Structures are given as C-alpha cells and as structure tokens.
Backbone as XML, in Angstrom:
<?xml version="1.0"?>
<chain id="A" units="angstrom">
  <residue number="1" name="UNK">
    <atom name="N" x="-11.797" y="-17.956" z="12.020"/>
    <atom name="CA" x="-10.432" y="-18.381" z="11.941"/>
    <atom name="C" x="-10.106" y="-20.258" z="12.512"/>
  </residue>
  <residue number="2" name="UNK">
    <atom name="N" x="-8.932" y="-20.456" z="11.552"/>
    <atom name="CA" x="-9.154" y="-21.780" z="10.953"/>
    <atom name="C" x="-8.420" y="-22.678" z="11.666"/>
  </residue>
  <residue number="3" name="UNK">
    <atom name="N" x="-7.511" y="-21.494" z="12.757"/>
    <atom name="CA" x="-6.526" y="-22.402" z="13.945"/>
    <atom name="C" x="-5.506" y="-20.803" z="14.854"/>
  </residue>
  <residue number="4" name="UNK">
    <atom name="N" x="-5.415" y="-21.633" z="16.575"/>
    <atom name="CA" x="-4.645" y="-20.470" z="17.198"/>
    <atom name="C" x="-4.068" y="-20.836" z="17.733"/>
  </residue>
  <residue number="5" name="UNK">
    <atom name="N" x="-2.511" y="-19.980" z="18.387"/>
    <atom name="CA" x="-1.447" y="-20.213" z="19.193"/>
    <atom name="C" x="-0.807" y="-19.637" z="19.860"/>
  </residue>
  <residue number="6" name="UNK">
    <atom name="N" x="-0.748" y="-19.333" z="20.886"/>
    <atom name="CA" x="-0.516" y="-17.981" z="21.586"/>
    <atom name="C" x="0.679" y="-17.102" z="20.601"/>
  </residue>
  <residue number="7" name="UNK">
    <atom name="N" x="-0.418" y="-16.396" z="20.202"/>
    <atom name="CA" x="0.282" y="-14.740" z="20.161"/>
    <atom name="C" x="0.030" y="-15.782" z="18.450"/>
  </residue>
  <residue number="8" name="UNK">
    <atom name="N" x="-0.816" y="-16.524" z="17.957"/>
    <atom name="CA" x="-1.133" y="-15.972" z="16.077"/>
    <atom name="C" x="-2.010" y="-16.422" z="15.905"/>
  </residue>
  <residue number="9" name="UNK">
    <atom name="N" x="-1.963" y="-17.175" z="14.838"/>
    <atom name="CA" x="-3.726" y="-17.571" z="14.424"/>
    <atom name="C" x="-3.483" y="-17.587" z="13.271"/>
  </residue>
  <residue number="10" name="UNK">
    <atom name="N" x="-4.705" y="-18.346" z="12.480"/>
    <atom name="CA" x="-4.422" y="-19.127" z="11.211"/>
    <atom name="C" x="-5.919" y="-18.909" z="10.272"/>
  </residue>
  <residue number="11" name="UNK">
    <atom name="N" x="-6.122" y="-17.772" z="10.045"/>
    <atom name="CA" x="-7.501" y="-17.572" z="9.219"/>
    <atom name="C" x="-7.935" y="-17.681" z="7.628"/>
  </residue>
  <residue number="12" name="UNK">
    <atom name="N" x="-9.507" y="-17.940" z="7.297"/>
    <atom name="CA" x="-9.389" y="-18.596" z="6.169"/>
    <atom name="C" x="-10.775" y="-17.472" z="5.732"/>
  </residue>
  <residue number="13" name="UNK">
    <atom name="N" x="-10.523" y="-17.512" z="4.615"/>
    <atom name="CA" x="-11.695" y="-16.629" z="3.463"/>
    <atom name="C" x="-12.172" y="-17.069" z="2.752"/>
  </residue>
  <residue number="14" name="UNK">
    <atom name="N" x="-13.840" y="-17.462" z="2.020"/>
    <atom name="CA" x="-14.032" y="-17.712" z="1.502"/>
    <atom name="C" x="-15.307" y="-16.600" z="0.578"/>
  </residue>
  <residue number="15" name="UNK">
    <atom name="N" x="-14.807" y="-16.528" z="-1.005"/>
    <atom name="CA" x="-15.464" y="-15.490" z="-1.350"/>
    <atom name="C" x="-16.133" y="-16.202" z="-2.580"/>
  </residue>
  <residue number="16" name="UNK">
    <atom name="N" x="-17.464" y="-16.193" z="-2.204"/>
    <atom name="CA" x="-18.621" y="-16.394" z="-2.858"/>
    <atom name="C" x="-19.642" y="-15.268" z="-4.199"/>
  </residue>
  <residue number="17" name="UNK">
    <atom name="N" x="-19.288" y="-15.935" z="-5.153"/>
    <atom name="CA" x="-19.830" y="-14.872" z="-6.540"/>
    <atom name="C" x="-21.325" y="-14.994" z="-6.144"/>
  </residue>
  <residue number="18" name="UNK">
    <atom name="N" x="-21.938" y="-14.009" z="-6.181"/>
    <atom name="CA" x="-24.097" y="-14.215" z="-6.174"/>
    <atom name="C" x="-24.289" y="-14.821" z="-7.838"/>
  </residue>
  <residue number="19" name="UNK">
    <atom name="N" x="-25.295" y="-14.232" z="-8.253"/>
    <atom name="CA" x="-26.195" y="-15.246" z="-9.403"/>
    <atom name="C" x="-25.473" y="-14.506" z="-10.625"/>
  </residue>
  <residue number="20" name="UNK">
    <atom name="N" x="-25.148" y="-13.620" z="-10.874"/>
    <atom name="CA" x="-23.296" y="-13.100" z="-11.701"/>
    <atom name="C" x="-22.224" y="-12.964" z="-11.859"/>
  </residue>
  <residue number="21" name="UNK">
    <atom name="N" x="-21.532" y="-13.296" z="-13.025"/>
    <atom name="CA" x="-19.721" y="-13.934" z="-12.563"/>
    <atom name="C" x="-20.206" y="-12.437" z="-12.134"/>
  </residue>
  <residue number="22" name="UNK">
    <atom name="N" x="-18.424" y="-11.834" z="-12.006"/>
    <atom name="CA" x="-17.307" y="-10.757" z="-11.473"/>
    <atom name="C" x="-16.007" y="-11.520" z="-12.178"/>
  </residue>
  <residue number="23" name="UNK">
    <atom name="N" x="-15.455" y="-10.133" z="-12.408"/>
    <atom name="CA" x="-13.862" y="-10.466" z="-12.922"/>
    <atom name="C" x="-13.435" y="-10.155" z="-11.846"/>
  </residue>
  <residue number="24" name="UNK">
    <atom name="N" x="-13.616" y="-9.825" z="-10.483"/>
    <atom name="CA" x="-12.488" y="-9.737" z="-9.216"/>
    <atom name="C" x="-13.271" y="-9.342" z="-8.394"/>
  </residue>
  <residue number="25" name="UNK">
    <atom name="N" x="-12.842" y="-9.692" z="-7.312"/>
    <atom name="CA" x="-13.370" y="-9.153" z="-5.789"/>
    <atom name="C" x="-11.968" y="-8.571" z="-5.077"/>
  </residue>
  <residue number="26" name="UNK">
    <atom name="N" x="-12.238" y="-7.363" z="-3.709"/>
    <atom name="CA" x="-11.959" y="-7.179" z="-2.682"/>
    <atom name="C" x="-12.729" y="-7.343" z="-1.571"/>
  </residue>
  <residue number="27" name="UNK">
    <atom name="N" x="-12.047" y="-7.966" z="-0.324"/>
    <atom name="CA" x="-12.429" y="-7.945" z="1.158"/>
    <atom name="C" x="-11.937" y="-6.984" z="1.722"/>
  </residue>
  <residue number="28" name="UNK">
    <atom name="N" x="-12.573" y="-6.673" z="2.933"/>
    <atom name="CA" x="-11.995" y="-5.426" z="3.921"/>
    <atom name="C" x="-12.658" y="-6.385" z="4.965"/>
  </residue>
  <residue number="29" name="UNK">
    <atom name="N" x="-11.392" y="-5.578" z="6.379"/>
    <atom name="CA" x="-12.497" y="-5.656" z="7.112"/>
    <atom name="C" x="-11.025" y="-5.313" z="8.308"/>
  </residue>
  <residue number="30" name="UNK">
    <atom name="N" x="-11.734" y="-4.665" z="9.576"/>
    <atom name="CA" x="-10.596" y="-3.426" z="10.822"/>
    <atom name="C" x="-10.851" y="-5.118" z="11.760"/>
  </residue>
  <residue number="31" name="UNK">
    <atom name="N" x="-9.494" y="-5.207" z="11.874"/>
    <atom name="CA" x="-9.604" y="-5.949" z="12.864"/>
    <atom name="C" x="-9.505" y="-5.310" z="14.135"/>
  </residue>
  <residue number="32" name="UNK">
    <atom name="N" x="-10.860" y="-5.881" z="15.204"/>
    <atom name="CA" x="-10.861" y="-5.437" z="16.201"/>
    <atom name="C" x="-10.327" y="-5.585" z="17.921"/>
  </residue>
  <residue number="33" name="UNK">
    <atom name="N" x="-9.026" y="-6.434" z="17.717"/>
    <atom name="CA" x="-8.184" y="-5.927" z="19.580"/>
    <atom name="C" x="-6.846" y="-5.916" z="18.693"/>
  </residue>
  <residue number="34" name="UNK">
    <atom name="N" x="-6.357" y="-5.635" z="17.646"/>
    <atom name="CA" x="-5.274" y="-4.911" z="17.820"/>
    <atom name="C" x="-4.214" y="-6.521" z="16.564"/>
  </residue>
  <residue number="35" name="UNK">
    <atom name="N" x="-4.749" y="-7.255" z="16.433"/>
    <atom name="CA" x="-4.062" y="-8.482" z="15.327"/>
    <atom name="C" x="-3.828" y="-7.366" z="14.133"/>
  </residue>
  <residue number="36" name="UNK">
    <atom name="N" x="-2.913" y="-8.377" z="13.238"/>
    <atom name="CA" x="-2.267" y="-8.129" z="12.308"/>
    <atom name="C" x="-2.118" y="-9.629" z="11.303"/>
  </residue>
  <residue number="37" name="UNK">
    <atom name="N" x="-1.838" y="-8.877" z="9.924"/>
    <atom name="CA" x="-1.374" y="-10.406" z="8.827"/>
    <atom name="C" x="0.242" y="-10.217" z="8.463"/>
  </residue>
  <residue number="38" name="UNK">
    <atom name="N" x="0.551" y="-10.989" z="8.834"/>
    <atom name="CA" x="2.563" y="-11.024" z="8.896"/>
    <atom name="C" x="2.483" y="-11.941" z="7.113"/>
  </residue>
  <residue number="39" name="UNK">
    <atom name="N" x="1.159" y="-12.885" z="6.378"/>
    <atom name="CA" x="1.398" y="-14.062" z="5.914"/>
    <atom name="C" x="0.428" y="-14.039" z="5.314"/>
  </residue>
  <residue number="40" name="UNK">
    <atom name="N" x="0.436" y="-14.123" z="3.831"/>
    <atom name="CA" x="-1.254" y="-14.565" z="3.086"/>
    <atom name="C" x="-0.792" y="-15.824" z="1.958"/>
  </residue>
  <residue number="41" name="UNK">
    <atom name="N" x="-2.020" y="-16.357" z="1.875"/>
    <atom name="CA" x="-1.754" y="-16.294" z="0.162"/>
    <atom name="C" x="-3.536" y="-16.427" z="-0.176"/>
  </residue>
  <residue number="42" name="UNK">
    <atom name="N" x="-3.258" y="-16.775" z="-2.092"/>
    <atom name="CA" x="-3.836" y="-17.013" z="-2.666"/>
    <atom name="C" x="-5.600" y="-15.236" z="-2.842"/>
  </residue>
  <residue number="43" name="UNK">
    <atom name="N" x="-4.345" y="-14.224" z="-2.039"/>
    <atom name="CA" x="-4.854" y="-13.192" z="-2.451"/>
    <atom name="C" x="-3.310" y="-12.237" z="-1.928"/>
  </residue>
  <residue number="44" name="UNK">
    <atom name="N" x="-4.109" y="-10.764" z="-2.572"/>
    <atom name="CA" x="-3.044" y="-9.458" z="-2.356"/>
    <atom name="C" x="-3.498" y="-8.769" z="-0.900"/>
  </residue>
  <residue number="45" name="UNK">
    <atom name="N" x="-2.851" y="-8.728" z="0.210"/>
    <atom name="CA" x="-3.397" y="-8.594" z="1.122"/>
    <atom name="C" x="-1.934" y="-6.667" z="1.821"/>
  </residue>
  <residue number="46" name="UNK">
    <atom name="N" x="-3.123" y="-5.710" z="1.875"/>
    <atom name="CA" x="-2.687" y="-5.148" z="2.407"/>
    <atom name="C" x="-2.941" y="-4.113" z="3.698"/>
  </residue>
  <residue number="47" name="UNK">
    <atom name="N" x="-2.395" y="-3.856" z="4.237"/>
    <atom name="CA" x="-2.778" y="-3.334" z="5.535"/>
    <atom name="C" x="-2.080" y="-1.689" z="5.949"/>
  </residue>
  <residue number="48" name="UNK">
    <atom name="N" x="-3.126" y="-1.562" z="7.044"/>
    <atom name="CA" x="-3.182" y="-0.529" z="7.302"/>
    <atom name="C" x="-3.789" y="-0.206" z="8.794"/>
  </residue>
  <residue number="49" name="UNK">
    <atom name="N" x="-2.785" y="-0.046" z="10.148"/>
    <atom name="CA" x="-3.279" y="-0.191" z="11.059"/>
    <atom name="C" x="-4.043" y="-1.328" z="11.443"/>
  </residue>
  <residue number="50" name="UNK">
    <atom name="N" x="-5.052" y="-1.322" z="11.745"/>
    <atom name="CA" x="-6.603" y="-2.043" z="12.168"/>
    <atom name="C" x="-7.210" y="-2.715" z="10.945"/>
  </residue>
  <residue number="51" name="UNK">
    <atom name="N" x="-6.716" y="-1.648" z="9.565"/>
    <atom name="CA" x="-7.472" y="-1.841" z="8.322"/>
    <atom name="C" x="-7.121" y="-2.973" z="7.193"/>
  </residue>
  <residue number="52" name="UNK">
    <atom name="N" x="-7.707" y="-3.719" z="6.680"/>
    <atom name="CA" x="-7.095" y="-4.903" z="6.019"/>
    <atom name="C" x="-7.987" y="-4.758" z="5.096"/>
  </residue>
  <residue number="53" name="UNK">
    <atom name="N" x="-6.545" y="-5.327" z="3.336"/>
    <atom name="CA" x="-7.550" y="-5.393" z="1.811"/>
    <atom name="C" x="-7.123" y="-6.426" z="1.911"/>
  </residue>
  <residue number="54" name="UNK">
    <atom name="N" x="-7.633" y="-6.997" z="1.222"/>
    <atom name="CA" x="-7.638" y="-8.296" z="0.461"/>
    <atom name="C" x="-7.793" y="-8.664" z="-0.892"/>
  </residue>
  <residue number="55" name="UNK">
    <atom name="N" x="-7.513" y="-8.745" z="-2.300"/>
    <atom name="CA" x="-7.695" y="-8.439" z="-3.293"/>
    <atom name="C" x="-7.318" y="-9.527" z="-3.895"/>
  </residue>
  <residue number="56" name="UNK">
    <atom name="N" x="-8.287" y="-10.205" z="-5.194"/>
    <atom name="CA" x="-8.072" y="-11.489" z="-5.520"/>
    <atom name="C" x="-7.153" y="-11.292" z="-6.217"/>
  </residue>
  <residue number="57" name="UNK">
    <atom name="N" x="-6.098" y="-12.665" z="-6.100"/>
    <atom name="CA" x="-4.380" y="-12.614" z="-7.941"/>
    <atom name="C" x="-5.596" y="-12.804" z="-9.147"/>
  </residue>
  <residue number="58" name="UNK">
    <atom name="N" x="-4.085" y="-12.877" z="-10.289"/>
    <atom name="CA" x="-4.498" y="-12.052" z="-11.435"/>
    <atom name="C" x="-5.462" y="-14.276" z="-12.040"/>
  </residue>
  <residue number="59" name="UNK">
    <atom name="N" x="-5.270" y="-14.755" z="-10.976"/>
    <atom name="CA" x="-5.958" y="-16.759" z="-11.120"/>
    <atom name="C" x="-7.369" y="-17.079" z="-9.957"/>
  </residue>
  <residue number="60" name="UNK">
    <atom name="N" x="-7.297" y="-16.377" z="-9.152"/>
    <atom name="CA" x="-8.531" y="-15.853" z="-8.988"/>
    <atom name="C" x="-9.643" y="-15.199" z="-8.993"/>
  </residue>
  <residue number="61" name="UNK">
    <atom name="N" x="-9.525" y="-14.392" z="-9.686"/>
    <atom name="CA" x="-10.893" y="-12.998" z="-9.844"/>
    <atom name="C" x="-12.213" y="-13.801" z="-9.928"/>
  </residue>
  <residue number="62" name="UNK">
    <atom name="N" x="-12.032" y="-14.250" z="-11.643"/>
    <atom name="CA" x="-12.867" y="-14.476" z="-12.485"/>
    <atom name="C" x="-13.728" y="-15.972" z="-12.070"/>
  </residue>
  <residue number="63" name="UNK">
    <atom name="N" x="-14.642" y="-15.425" z="-11.522"/>
    <atom name="CA" x="-15.924" y="-16.137" z="-10.584"/>
    <atom name="C" x="-16.595" y="-16.177" z="-11.115"/>
  </residue>
  <residue number="64" name="UNK">
    <atom name="N" x="-17.362" y="-17.345" z="-12.135"/>
    <atom name="CA" x="-18.733" y="-17.879" z="-12.039"/>
    <atom name="C" x="-20.122" y="-17.417" z="-11.464"/>
  </residue>
  <residue number="65" name="UNK">
    <atom name="N" x="-21.164" y="-17.312" z="-11.910"/>
    <atom name="CA" x="-22.223" y="-17.230" z="-10.059"/>
    <atom name="C" x="-21.810" y="-18.232" z="-9.980"/>
  </residue>
  <residue number="66" name="UNK">
    <atom name="N" x="-22.772" y="-18.273" z="-8.361"/>
    <atom name="CA" x="-22.193" y="-18.732" z="-7.461"/>
    <atom name="C" x="-20.968" y="-20.183" z="-7.684"/>
  </residue>
  <residue number="67" name="UNK">
    <atom name="N" x="-19.596" y="-19.320" z="-8.073"/>
    <atom name="CA" x="-18.945" y="-20.299" z="-7.679"/>
    <atom name="C" x="-17.831" y="-19.305" z="-6.353"/>
  </residue>
  <residue number="68" name="UNK">
    <atom name="N" x="-16.980" y="-19.903" z="-6.188"/>
    <atom name="CA" x="-16.165" y="-19.496" z="-4.934"/>
    <atom name="C" x="-14.378" y="-19.628" z="-4.697"/>
  </residue>
  <residue number="69" name="UNK">
    <atom name="N" x="-13.617" y="-19.033" z="-3.715"/>
    <atom name="CA" x="-12.652" y="-18.337" z="-4.347"/>
    <atom name="C" x="-12.513" y="-18.704" z="-2.747"/>
  </residue>
  <residue number="70" name="UNK">
    <atom name="N" x="-10.484" y="-18.685" z="-1.993"/>
    <atom name="CA" x="-10.421" y="-18.916" z="-1.289"/>
    <atom name="C" x="-9.553" y="-18.117" z="-0.553"/>
  </residue>
  <residue number="71" name="UNK">
    <atom name="N" x="-8.814" y="-17.529" z="0.486"/>
    <atom name="CA" x="-7.892" y="-17.256" z="0.164"/>
    <atom name="C" x="-7.671" y="-17.580" z="2.423"/>
  </residue>
  <residue number="72" name="UNK">
    <atom name="N" x="-6.523" y="-17.331" z="2.522"/>
    <atom name="CA" x="-5.682" y="-17.413" z="3.813"/>
    <atom name="C" x="-4.684" y="-16.650" z="3.711"/>
  </residue>
  <residue number="73" name="UNK">
    <atom name="N" x="-4.333" y="-16.700" z="5.945"/>
    <atom name="CA" x="-3.631" y="-15.462" z="5.587"/>
    <atom name="C" x="-2.675" y="-16.258" z="7.238"/>
  </residue>
  <residue number="74" name="UNK">
    <atom name="N" x="-1.826" y="-15.699" z="8.433"/>
    <atom name="CA" x="-1.252" y="-15.975" z="9.475"/>
    <atom name="C" x="-1.491" y="-14.439" z="9.700"/>
  </residue>
  <residue number="75" name="UNK">
    <atom name="N" x="-1.104" y="-14.556" z="10.866"/>
    <atom name="CA" x="-2.167" y="-13.490" z="11.760"/>
    <atom name="C" x="-0.724" y="-13.080" z="13.039"/>
  </residue>
  <residue number="76" name="UNK">
    <atom name="N" x="-0.627" y="-12.429" z="13.582"/>
    <atom name="CA" x="-0.203" y="-12.423" z="15.634"/>
    <atom name="C" x="-1.844" y="-11.594" z="15.820"/>
  </residue>
  <residue number="77" name="UNK">
    <atom name="N" x="-1.614" y="-12.317" z="17.027"/>
    <atom name="CA" x="-2.317" y="-10.838" z="18.180"/>
    <atom name="C" x="-1.671" y="-11.007" z="19.842"/>
  </residue>
  <residue number="78" name="UNK">
    <atom name="N" x="-2.469" y="-9.857" z="20.350"/>
    <atom name="CA" x="-1.675" y="-10.072" z="22.101"/>
    <atom name="C" x="-2.853" y="-9.186" z="22.559"/>
  </residue>
  <residue number="79" name="UNK">
    <atom name="N" x="-3.504" y="-10.217" z="23.618"/>
    <atom name="CA" x="-4.179" y="-10.134" z="24.669"/>
    <atom name="C" x="-5.640" y="-10.509" z="24.651"/>
  </residue>
  <residue number="80" name="UNK">
    <atom name="N" x="-6.528" y="-10.103" z="22.949"/>
    <atom name="CA" x="-7.604" y="-11.115" z="22.564"/>
    <atom name="C" x="-7.728" y="-11.370" z="21.011"/>
  </residue>
  <residue number="81" name="UNK">
    <atom name="N" x="-8.511" y="-12.376" z="20.514"/>
    <atom name="CA" x="-8.114" y="-12.268" z="19.365"/>
    <atom name="C" x="-9.782" y="-12.538" z="18.936"/>
  </residue>
  <residue number="82" name="UNK">
    <atom name="N" x="-10.128" y="-11.153" z="18.867"/>
    <atom name="CA" x="-11.674" y="-11.180" z="18.729"/>
    <atom name="C" x="-11.713" y="-10.918" z="16.837"/>
  </residue>
  <residue number="83" name="UNK">
    <atom name="N" x="-12.697" y="-12.321" z="16.378"/>
    <atom name="CA" x="-13.095" y="-11.963" z="15.115"/>
    <atom name="C" x="-13.550" y="-10.980" z="14.686"/>
  </residue>
  <residue number="84" name="UNK">
    <atom name="N" x="-12.653" y="-10.195" z="13.247"/>
    <atom name="CA" x="-13.259" y="-9.070" z="12.713"/>
    <atom name="C" x="-14.854" y="-9.243" z="11.845"/>
  </residue>
  <residue number="85" name="UNK">
    <atom name="N" x="-15.274" y="-8.777" z="11.288"/>
    <atom name="CA" x="-16.345" y="-8.930" z="10.371"/>
    <atom name="C" x="-16.306" y="-8.093" z="8.892"/>
  </residue>
  <residue number="86" name="UNK">
    <atom name="N" x="-15.970" y="-9.210" z="8.279"/>
    <atom name="CA" x="-15.136" y="-8.857" z="6.409"/>
    <atom name="C" x="-16.628" y="-8.553" z="6.020"/>
  </residue>
  <residue number="87" name="UNK">
    <atom name="N" x="-16.328" y="-7.211" z="4.740"/>
    <atom name="CA" x="-16.802" y="-7.141" z="3.488"/>
    <atom name="C" x="-15.882" y="-7.716" z="2.327"/>
  </residue>
  <residue number="88" name="UNK">
    <atom name="N" x="-17.440" y="-7.902" z="1.475"/>
    <atom name="CA" x="-17.028" y="-8.627" z="0.242"/>
    <atom name="C" x="-17.745" y="-7.667" z="-1.041"/>
  </residue>
  <residue number="89" name="UNK">
    <atom name="N" x="-16.462" y="-7.179" z="-1.987"/>
    <atom name="CA" x="-17.086" y="-6.005" z="-2.835"/>
    <atom name="C" x="-17.045" y="-6.842" z="-5.007"/>
  </residue>
  <residue number="90" name="UNK">
    <atom name="N" x="-17.380" y="-7.139" z="-5.665"/>
    <atom name="CA" x="-16.938" y="-6.871" z="-7.116"/>
    <atom name="C" x="-16.628" y="-5.931" z="-7.417"/>
  </residue>
  <residue number="91" name="UNK">
    <atom name="N" x="-15.154" y="-6.427" z="-8.163"/>
    <atom name="CA" x="-14.702" y="-5.190" z="-9.470"/>
    <atom name="C" x="-14.769" y="-5.488" z="-10.445"/>
  </residue>
</chain>
C-alpha cells in the first residue's frame, strides 16, 4: 500500500521476471476486508467480489530475465484495510 485515507487507498504491485524472460503476466489476489478497486493503471484489472485479477498491458508484458513492471490502483475500503497477498504467474 502506497497511501491510505478515510475510505480510500492507493496500491502498487511490482512484477519481476525470474531467471528467464516472460511474454506476459497475471497477478491475482483476494481482498480480505471488503475492499475494492476503483481505478488502475499499467494493468488490465477486473474483479468479481473480493477476487481481483490484473493482467499486463501490451506494452509491459514482455520482461527480460530479472526485469520488472509496476502497476497501481486506487481502491476503496470500509472498516479495516488489510493488505492482500498477491500471487503472480507468467503467461
């Protein structure tokens, strides 16, 4: 989490390729406390209930070995704002 304010927050995720180049990536997570994503950049983000999926854009999916791409989002929360645990996979 980059920042938080009453009812809202900004998140940022860095995706890093391992020892081999990748041609695309997907990051998934489930919000544990009812948060939601309202806006995003540098990723195609979709959600269904608490489950969120972020996929690379055409310009940031190809990553060389050890290279990184970052995406961000603005979200909303009510009650508590607990950090989720993202999972990343190469596509």
